[in-house]
Biopython code that builds the backbone (N, CA, C, O; Angstrom):
import numpy as np
from Bio.PDB.StructureBuilder import StructureBuilder

atoms = [
    (1, "MET", "N", (5.521, 73.412, 8.327)),
    (1, "MET", "CA", (5.511, 73.026, 9.662)),
    (1, "MET", "C", (4.556, 73.834, 10.514)),
    (1, "MET", "O", (4.559, 75.065, 10.530)),
    (2, "ARG", "N", (3.654, 72.994, 11.295)),
    (2, "ARG", "CA", (2.491, 73.600, 11.844)),
    (2, "ARG", "C", (2.169, 73.143, 13.270)),
    (2, "ARG", "O", (1.169, 72.569, 13.703)),
    (3, "MET", "N", (3.453, 73.613, 13.974)),
    (3, "MET", "CA", (3.157, 73.095, 15.511)),
    (3, "MET", "C", (2.067, 73.922, 16.040)),
    (3, "MET", "O", (1.552, 74.771, 15.313)),
    (4, "ILE", "N", (1.659, 73.737, 17.289)),
    (4, "ILE", "CA", (0.647, 74.299, 18.005)),
    (4, "ILE", "C", (1.398, 74.764, 19.114)),
    (4, "ILE", "O", (2.196, 73.974, 19.617)),
    (5, "VAL", "N", (1.291, 75.851, 19.564)),
    (5, "VAL", "CA", (1.797, 76.538, 20.727)),
    (5, "VAL", "C", (0.977, 76.160, 21.760)),
    (5, "VAL", "O", (-0.225, 76.422, 21.712)),
    (6, "ASN", "N", (1.599, 75.422, 22.937)),
    (6, "ASN", "CA", (1.014, 75.167, 24.081)),
    (6, "ASN", "C", (1.835, 75.187, 25.217)),
    (6, "ASN", "O", (3.058, 75.233, 25.090)),
    (7, "MET", "N", (1.211, 75.152, 26.476)),
    (7, "MET", "CA", (2.089, 75.420, 27.520)),
    (7, "MET", "C", (2.869, 74.067, 27.942)),
    (7, "MET", "O", (3.544, 74.112, 28.970)),
    (8, "ASN", "N", (2.821, 73.101, 27.345)),
    (8, "ASN", "CA", (3.659, 71.879, 27.470)),
    (8, "ASN", "C", (4.673, 71.927, 26.507)),
    (8, "ASN", "O", (5.706, 71.320, 26.791)),
    (9, "GLY", "N", (4.614, 72.515, 25.422)),
    (9, "GLY", "CA", (5.618, 72.744, 24.357)),
    (9, "GLY", "C", (6.643, 73.709, 24.477)),
    (9, "GLY", "O", (6.586, 74.434, 25.471)),
    (10, "THR", "N", (7.648, 73.885, 23.607)),
    (10, "THR", "CA", (8.556, 74.759, 23.724)),
    (10, "THR", "C", (7.912, 76.185, 23.575)),
    (10, "THR", "O", (6.880, 76.315, 22.917)),
    (11, "ALA", "N", (8.531, 77.274, 24.195)),
    (11, "ALA", "CA", (8.021, 78.425, 24.413)),
    (11, "ALA", "C", (7.908, 79.166, 22.939)),
    (11, "ALA", "O", (8.735, 79.003, 22.042)),
    (12, "ALA", "N", (6.858, 79.921, 22.858)),
    (12, "ALA", "CA", (6.831, 80.480, 21.573)),
    (12, "ALA", "C", (7.933, 81.313, 21.034)),
    (12, "ALA", "O", (8.326, 81.272, 19.868)),
    (13, "SER", "N", (8.476, 82.193, 22.121)),
    (13, "SER", "CA", (9.692, 83.050, 22.147)),
    (13, "SER", "C", (10.922, 82.168, 21.663)),
    (13, "SER", "O", (11.679, 82.634, 20.812)),
    (14, "ASP", "N", (11.105, 81.076, 22.119)),
    (14, "ASP", "CA", (12.095, 80.047, 21.781)),
    (14, "ASP", "C", (11.860, 79.609, 20.180)),
    (14, "ASP", "O", (12.870, 79.595, 19.476)),
    (15, "LEU", "N", (10.757, 79.302, 19.655)),
    (15, "LEU", "CA", (10.423, 78.658, 18.640)),
    (15, "LEU", "C", (10.499, 80.010, 17.446)),
    (15, "LEU", "O", (10.805, 79.862, 16.263)),
    (16, "ILE", "N", (10.151, 81.272, 18.085)),
    (16, "ILE", "CA", (10.522, 82.428, 17.175)),
    (16, "ILE", "C", (11.890, 82.847, 17.172)),
    (16, "ILE", "O", (12.281, 83.445, 16.171)),
    (17, "ASP", "N", (12.657, 82.648, 18.078)),
    (17, "ASP", "CA", (14.051, 82.935, 18.305)),
    (17, "ASP", "C", (14.851, 82.172, 17.301)),
    (17, "ASP", "O", (15.629, 82.715, 16.517)),
    (18, "GLN", "N", (14.593, 80.713, 17.371)),
    (18, "GLN", "CA", (15.207, 79.810, 16.624)),
    (18, "GLN", "C", (14.924, 80.125, 14.937)),
    (18, "GLN", "O", (15.842, 80.069, 14.119)),
    (19, "ARG", "N", (13.562, 80.449, 14.580)),
    (19, "ARG", "CA", (13.341, 80.938, 13.391)),
    (19, "ARG", "C", (14.383, 82.413, 12.815)),
    (19, "ARG", "O", (15.018, 82.465, 11.762)),
    (20, "ARG", "N", (14.313, 83.188, 13.582)),
    (20, "ARG", "CA", (15.132, 84.412, 13.399)),
    (20, "ARG", "C", (16.599, 84.104, 13.230)),
    (20, "ARG", "O", (17.271, 84.826, 12.493)),
    (21, "ALA", "N", (17.170, 83.027, 13.895)),
    (21, "ALA", "CA", (18.411, 82.721, 13.672)),
    (21, "ALA", "C", (18.726, 82.013, 12.450)),
    (21, "ALA", "O", (19.875, 82.113, 12.020)),
    (22, "VAL", "N", (17.869, 81.307, 11.820)),
    (22, "VAL", "CA", (17.661, 80.629, 10.599)),
    (22, "VAL", "C", (17.581, 81.730, 9.455)),
    (22, "VAL", "O", (18.300, 81.665, 8.458)),
    (23, "MET", "N", (16.717, 82.680, 9.654)),
    (23, "MET", "CA", (16.384, 83.860, 8.699)),
    (23, "MET", "C", (17.803, 84.587, 8.740)),
    (23, "MET", "O", (18.477, 84.761, 7.724)),
    (24, "ASP", "N", (18.117, 84.919, 9.785)),
    (24, "ASP", "CA", (19.521, 85.604, 9.672)),
    (24, "ASP", "C", (20.620, 84.863, 8.814)),
    (24, "ASP", "O", (21.088, 85.354, 7.787)),
    (25, "ALA", "N", (20.969, 83.713, 9.295)),
    (25, "ALA", "CA", (21.876, 82.744, 8.255)),
    (25, "ALA", "C", (21.598, 82.790, 6.939)),
    (25, "ALA", "O", (22.529, 82.892, 6.140)),
    (26, "ILE", "N", (20.438, 82.732, 6.556)),
    (26, "ILE", "CA", (19.875, 82.521, 5.151)),
    (26, "ILE", "C", (20.245, 84.075, 4.564)),
    (26, "ILE", "O", (20.963, 84.144, 3.567)),
    (27, "SER", "N", (19.739, 85.324, 5.206)),
    (27, "SER", "CA", (20.057, 86.357, 4.781)),
    (27, "SER", "C", (21.785, 86.632, 4.628)),
    (27, "SER", "O", (22.189, 87.234, 3.632)),
    (28, "ASN", "N", (22.560, 86.246, 5.471)),
    (28, "ASN", "CA", (23.999, 86.230, 5.343)),
    (28, "ASN", "C", (24.187, 85.427, 4.040)),
    (28, "ASN", "O", (24.751, 85.923, 3.065)),
    (29, "ALA", "N", (23.704, 84.187, 4.053)),
    (29, "ALA", "CA", (24.062, 83.493, 2.693)),
    (29, "ALA", "C", (23.544, 84.206, 1.331)),
    (29, "ALA", "O", (24.075, 83.912, 0.260)),
    (30, "MET", "N", (22.627, 85.030, 1.395)),
    (30, "MET", "CA", (22.220, 85.779, 0.361)),
    (30, "MET", "C", (23.031, 86.782, 0.080)),
    (30, "MET", "O", (23.286, 87.091, -1.084)),
    (31, "LYS", "N", (23.451, 87.307, 0.957)),
    (31, "LYS", "CA", (24.312, 88.579, 0.806)),
    (31, "LYS", "C", (25.837, 88.071, 0.298)),
    (31, "LYS", "O", (26.551, 88.854, -0.329)),
    (32, "ALA", "N", (26.268, 86.754, 0.602)),
    (32, "ALA", "CA", (27.476, 86.265, 0.158)),
    (32, "ALA", "C", (27.217, 85.884, -1.380)),
    (32, "ALA", "O", (28.080, 86.140, -2.221)),
    (33, "MET", "N", (26.181, 85.354, -1.676)),
    (33, "MET", "CA", (25.741, 84.884, -3.122)),
    (33, "MET", "C", (25.763, 86.250, -3.931)),
    (33, "MET", "O", (26.044, 86.226, -5.130)),
    (34, "GLN", "N", (25.461, 87.468, -3.266)),
    (34, "GLN", "CA", (25.360, 88.723, -4.309)),
    (34, "GLN", "C", (26.905, 88.889, -4.844)),
    (34, "GLN", "O", (27.198, 89.315, -5.962)),
    (35, "GLU", "N", (27.699, 88.534, -3.985)),
    (35, "GLU", "CA", (29.381, 88.659, -4.183)),
    (35, "GLU", "C", (29.550, 87.786, -5.308)),
    (35, "GLU", "O", (30.363, 88.136, -6.164)),
    (36, "MET", "N", (28.911, 86.689, -5.458)),
    (36, "MET", "CA", (29.437, 85.633, -6.560)),
    (36, "MET", "C", (28.599, 85.700, -7.692)),
    (36, "MET", "O", (28.604, 84.715, -8.430)),
    (37, "THR", "N", (27.868, 86.676, -7.985)),
    (37, "THR", "CA", (26.944, 86.696, -9.141)),
    (37, "THR", "C", (27.968, 86.750, -10.431)),
    (37, "THR", "O", (28.841, 87.604, -10.586)),
    (38, "PRO", "N", (27.688, 85.697, -11.291)),
    (38, "PRO", "CA", (28.311, 85.621, -12.610)),
    (38, "PRO", "C", (28.483, 87.222, -13.241)),
    (38, "PRO", "O", (27.554, 88.024, -13.332)),
    (39, "ASN", "N", (29.618, 87.423, -13.567)),
    (39, "ASN", "CA", (29.854, 88.688, -14.259)),
    (39, "ASN", "C", (30.459, 88.467, -15.762)),
    (39, "ASN", "O", (31.373, 87.664, -15.950)),
    (40, "GLY", "N", (29.933, 89.170, -16.723)),
    (40, "GLY", "CA", (30.419, 88.724, -18.173)),
    (40, "GLY", "C", (31.803, 88.974, -18.355)),
    (40, "GLY", "O", (32.380, 88.428, -19.295)),
    (41, "ARG", "N", (32.454, 89.777, -17.529)),
    (41, "ARG", "CA", (33.984, 89.750, -17.649)),
    (41, "ARG", "C", (34.690, 88.512, -17.583)),
    (41, "ARG", "O", (35.771, 88.394, -18.161)),
    (42, "ASP", "N", (34.197, 87.607, -16.952)),
    (42, "ASP", "CA", (34.781, 86.264, -16.489)),
    (42, "ASP", "C", (34.400, 85.096, -17.579)),
    (42, "ASP", "O", (34.838, 83.948, -17.505)),
    (43, "TYR", "N", (33.397, 85.636, -18.738)),
    (43, "TYR", "CA", (33.221, 84.742, -19.637)),
    (43, "TYR", "C", (33.457, 85.388, -20.986)),
    (43, "TYR", "O", (32.572, 85.545, -21.827)),
    (44, "PRO", "N", (34.836, 85.782, -21.136)),
    (44, "PRO", "CA", (35.204, 86.294, -22.535)),
    (44, "PRO", "C", (34.873, 85.429, -23.753)),
    (44, "PRO", "O", (35.342, 84.316, -23.989)),
    (45, "GLY", "N", (34.064, 86.059, -24.430)),
    (45, "GLY", "CA", (33.643, 85.333, -25.832)),
    (45, "GLY", "C", (32.514, 84.430, -25.526)),
    (45, "GLY", "O", (31.958, 83.944, -26.511)),
    (46, "LYS", "N", (32.052, 84.099, -24.334)),
    (46, "LYS", "CA", (31.098, 83.094, -23.941)),
    (46, "LYS", "C", (29.908, 83.597, -23.035)),
    (46, "LYS", "O", (29.646, 83.206, -21.898)),
    (47, "GLN", "N", (29.227, 84.573, -23.801)),
    (47, "GLN", "CA", (28.153, 85.417, -23.216)),
    (47, "GLN", "C", (26.960, 84.400, -23.075)),
    (47, "GLN", "O", (26.232, 84.551, -22.093)),
    (48, "ASP", "N", (26.741, 83.584, -23.778)),
    (48, "ASP", "CA", (25.519, 82.518, -23.663)),
    (48, "ASP", "C", (25.920, 81.689, -22.403)),
    (48, "ASP", "O", (25.014, 81.272, -21.682)),
    (49, "ASP", "N", (27.145, 81.440, -22.112)),
    (49, "ASP", "CA", (27.549, 80.752, -20.749)),
    (49, "ASP", "C", (27.209, 81.432, -19.668)),
    (49, "ASP", "O", (26.636, 80.865, -18.737)),
    (50, "CYS", "N", (27.527, 82.802, -19.638)),
    (50, "CYS", "CA", (27.432, 83.611, -18.547)),
    (50, "CYS", "C", (25.756, 83.846, -18.323)),
    (50, "CYS", "O", (25.310, 83.871, -17.175)),
    (51, "LYS", "N", (25.062, 83.978, -19.237)),
    (51, "LYS", "CA", (23.628, 84.152, -19.390)),
    (51, "LYS", "C", (23.015, 83.101, -18.578)),
    (51, "LYS", "O", (22.233, 83.342, -17.659)),
    (52, "ALA", "N", (23.423, 81.805, -18.973)),
    (52, "ALA", "CA", (22.956, 80.413, -18.337)),
    (52, "ALA", "C", (23.395, 80.350, -16.993)),
    (52, "ALA", "O", (22.583, 79.888, -16.192)),
    (53, "ASP", "N", (24.624, 80.752, -16.522)),
    (53, "ASP", "CA", (25.003, 80.828, -15.238)),
    (53, "ASP", "C", (24.447, 81.765, -14.355)),
    (53, "ASP", "O", (24.360, 81.592, -13.139)),
    (54, "ARG", "N", (24.009, 82.917, -15.066)),
    (54, "ARG", "CA", (23.402, 83.853, -14.126)),
    (54, "ARG", "C", (21.898, 83.248, -13.804)),
    (54, "ARG", "O", (21.390, 83.307, -12.685)),
    (55, "GLU", "N", (21.330, 82.715, -14.845)),
    (55, "GLU", "CA", (20.006, 82.240, -14.586)),
    (55, "GLU", "C", (20.128, 81.188, -13.351)),
    (55, "GLU", "O", (19.382, 81.205, -12.372)),
    (56, "THR", "N", (21.232, 80.235, -13.569)),
    (56, "THR", "CA", (21.169, 79.381, -12.388)),
    (56, "THR", "C", (21.446, 79.922, -11.101)),
    (56, "THR", "O", (21.084, 79.421, -10.037)),
    (57, "HIS", "N", (22.111, 80.976, -11.246)),
    (57, "HIS", "CA", (22.424, 81.604, -9.847)),
    (57, "HIS", "C", (21.413, 82.287, -9.217)),
    (57, "HIS", "O", (21.160, 82.086, -8.029)),
    (58, "TYR", "N", (20.691, 83.229, -10.026)),
    (58, "TYR", "CA", (19.331, 83.578, -9.759)),
    (58, "TYR", "C", (18.220, 82.710, -9.372)),
    (58, "TYR", "O", (17.371, 83.075, -8.559)),
    (59, "ALA", "N", (18.211, 81.489, -9.980)),
    (59, "ALA", "CA", (17.316, 80.566, -9.154)),
    (59, "ALA", "C", (17.723, 80.011, -7.989)),
    (59, "ALA", "O", (16.856, 79.765, -7.150)),
    (60, "ARG", "N", (19.030, 79.723, -7.719)),
    (60, "ARG", "CA", (19.384, 79.417, -6.321)),
    (60, "ARG", "C", (19.077, 80.449, -5.369)),
    (60, "ARG", "O", (18.677, 80.233, -4.226)),
    (61, "PHE", "N", (19.279, 81.578, -5.879)),
    (61, "PHE", "CA", (19.024, 82.871, -4.873)),
    (61, "PHE", "C", (17.439, 82.778, -4.536)),
    (61, "PHE", "O", (17.041, 82.927, -3.381)),
    (62, "ALA", "N", (16.717, 82.568, -5.427)),
    (62, "ALA", "CA", (15.209, 82.600, -5.319)),
    (62, "ALA", "C", (14.925, 81.521, -4.306)),
    (62, "ALA", "O", (14.155, 81.806, -3.389)),
    (63, "LEU", "N", (15.501, 80.209, -4.365)),
    (63, "LEU", "CA", (15.295, 79.120, -3.485)),
    (63, "LEU", "C", (15.432, 79.698, -2.054)),
    (63, "LEU", "O", (14.571, 79.613, -1.178)),
    (64, "LEU", "N", (16.684, 80.321, -1.941)),
    (64, "LEU", "CA", (16.780, 80.970, -0.551)),
    (64, "LEU", "C", (15.939, 81.978, -0.035)),
    (64, "LEU", "O", (15.870, 82.184, 1.177)),
    (65, "ASP", "N", (15.248, 82.669, -0.928)),
    (65, "ASP", "CA", (14.296, 83.615, -0.431)),
    (65, "ASP", "C", (13.184, 83.302, -0.250)),
    (65, "ASP", "O", (12.364, 83.898, 0.448)),
    (66, "LYS", "N", (12.975, 81.961, -1.090)),
    (66, "LYS", "CA", (11.571, 81.327, -0.643)),
    (66, "LYS", "C", (11.641, 80.737, 0.586)),
    (66, "LYS", "O", (10.705, 80.833, 1.379)),
    (67, "LEU", "N", (12.842, 80.015, 0.886)),
    (67, "LEU", "CA", (12.871, 79.457, 2.289)),
    (67, "LEU", "C", (12.727, 80.359, 3.308)),
    (67, "LEU", "O", (11.927, 80.101, 4.208)),
    (68, "ARG", "N", (13.442, 81.498, 3.326)),
    (68, "ARG", "CA", (13.579, 82.534, 4.371)),
    (68, "ARG", "C", (12.071, 83.129, 4.502)),
    (68, "ARG", "O", (11.580, 83.327, 5.613)),
    (69, "ASN", "N", (11.397, 83.391, 3.348)),
    (69, "ASN", "CA", (9.852, 83.766, 3.432)),
    (69, "ASN", "C", (8.912, 82.633, 4.283)),
    (69, "ASN", "O", (8.175, 83.049, 5.177)),
    (70, "GLU", "N", (8.968, 81.306, 3.993)),
    (70, "GLU", "CA", (8.544, 80.212, 4.516)),
    (70, "GLU", "C", (8.853, 80.322, 6.170)),
    (70, "GLU", "O", (7.884, 80.373, 6.927)),
    (71, "ILE", "N", (9.872, 80.349, 6.577)),
    (71, "ILE", "CA", (10.408, 80.267, 7.799)),
    (71, "ILE", "C", (10.039, 81.699, 8.763)),
    (71, "ILE", "O", (9.968, 81.767, 9.990)),
    (72, "MET", "N", (9.850, 82.728, 7.801)),
    (72, "MET", "CA", (9.188, 84.067, 8.495)),
    (72, "MET", "C", (7.567, 83.662, 8.514)),
    (72, "MET", "O", (6.917, 84.080, 9.473)),
    (73, "ASP", "N", (6.986, 82.983, 7.645)),
    (73, "ASP", "CA", (5.645, 82.724, 7.798)),
    (73, "ASP", "C", (5.321, 81.976, 9.215)),
    (73, "ASP", "O", (4.401, 82.246, 9.986)),
    (74, "GLU", "N", (6.304, 80.980, 9.353)),
    (74, "GLU", "CA", (6.174, 80.136, 10.449)),
    (74, "GLU", "C", (6.122, 81.139, 11.906)),
    (74, "GLU", "O", (5.273, 81.176, 12.796)),
    (75, "ALA", "N", (7.376, 81.897, 11.732)),
    (75, "ALA", "CA", (7.469, 82.616, 12.720)),
    (75, "ALA", "C", (6.114, 83.547, 13.232)),
    (75, "ALA", "O", (5.688, 83.617, 14.385)),
    (76, "LEU", "N", (5.672, 84.110, 12.241)),
    (76, "LEU", "CA", (4.503, 84.900, 12.299)),
    (76, "LEU", "C", (3.207, 84.204, 12.781)),
    (76, "LEU", "O", (2.360, 84.749, 13.488)),
    (77, "GLU", "N", (3.150, 82.875, 12.293)),
    (77, "GLU", "CA", (2.066, 81.896, 12.802)),
    (77, "GLU", "C", (2.229, 81.626, 14.485)),
    (77, "GLU", "O", (1.263, 81.745, 15.239)),
    (78, "ILE", "N", (3.297, 81.328, 14.858)),
    (78, "ILE", "CA", (3.694, 81.205, 16.101)),
    (78, "ILE", "C", (3.427, 82.371, 17.020)),
    (78, "ILE", "O", (3.009, 82.222, 18.168)),
    (79, "GLN", "N", (3.680, 83.495, 16.484)),
    (79, "GLN", "CA", (3.371, 84.798, 17.173)),
    (79, "GLN", "C", (1.936, 84.934, 17.378)),
    (79, "GLN", "O", (1.389, 85.210, 18.446)),
    (80, "ARG", "N", (1.350, 84.703, 16.200)),
    (80, "ARG", "CA", (-0.211, 84.964, 16.085)),
    (80, "ARG", "C", (-0.753, 84.035, 17.150)),
    (80, "ARG", "O", (-1.574, 84.564, 17.899)),
    (81, "GLN", "N", (-0.461, 82.720, 17.385)),
    (81, "GLN", "CA", (-0.757, 81.725, 18.413)),
    (81, "GLN", "C", (-0.465, 82.248, 19.688)),
    (81, "GLN", "O", (-1.261, 82.223, 20.626)),
    (82, "SER", "N", (0.642, 82.708, 19.727)),
    (82, "SER", "CA", (1.054, 83.068, 21.276)),
    (82, "SER", "C", (0.188, 84.275, 21.628)),
    (82, "SER", "O", (-0.143, 84.429, 22.804)),
    (83, "ASP", "N", (-0.189, 85.113, 20.720)),
    (83, "ASP", "CA", (-1.143, 86.349, 21.013)),
    (83, "ASP", "C", (-2.336, 85.927, 21.349)),
    (83, "ASP", "O", (-3.045, 86.650, 22.049)),
    (84, "GLY", "N", (-2.786, 84.660, 20.907)),
    (84, "GLY", "CA", (-4.312, 84.220, 21.100)),
    (84, "GLY", "C", (-5.278, 84.823, 19.854)),
    (84, "GLY", "O", (-6.493, 84.970, 19.989)),
    (85, "ARG", "N", (-4.659, 85.095, 18.820)),
    (85, "ARG", "CA", (-5.386, 85.569, 17.807)),
    (85, "ARG", "C", (-6.013, 84.180, 16.791)),
    (85, "ARG", "O", (-6.710, 84.404, 15.802)),
]
sb = StructureBuilder()
sb.init_structure("model")
sb.init_model(0)
sb.init_chain("A")
sb.init_seg("    ")
for serial, (resi, resn, name, xyz) in enumerate(atoms, 1):
    if name == "N":
        sb.init_residue(resn, " ", resi, " ")
    sb.init_atom(name, np.array(xyz, "f"), 0.0, 1.0, " ", f" {name:<3s}", serial, name[0])
structure = sb.get_structure()
């Protein structure tokens, strides 16, 4: 997303606050996901299944991290535009 901060558009502070709220929600989701990391004790005799599920879990976590970082980059760009840099 590459909006242009301008006086007829949404205030930069509102655009940034919206992104902060989303980043907070994603961070909370990531914290919750840490609690559900597959553990070997839940896969008795099925260590390959545990390994596969952990790989899936970490791939999902990485997607959230990537999304959070993209939204942070948007907020930083909005701030940069707002500062006139």
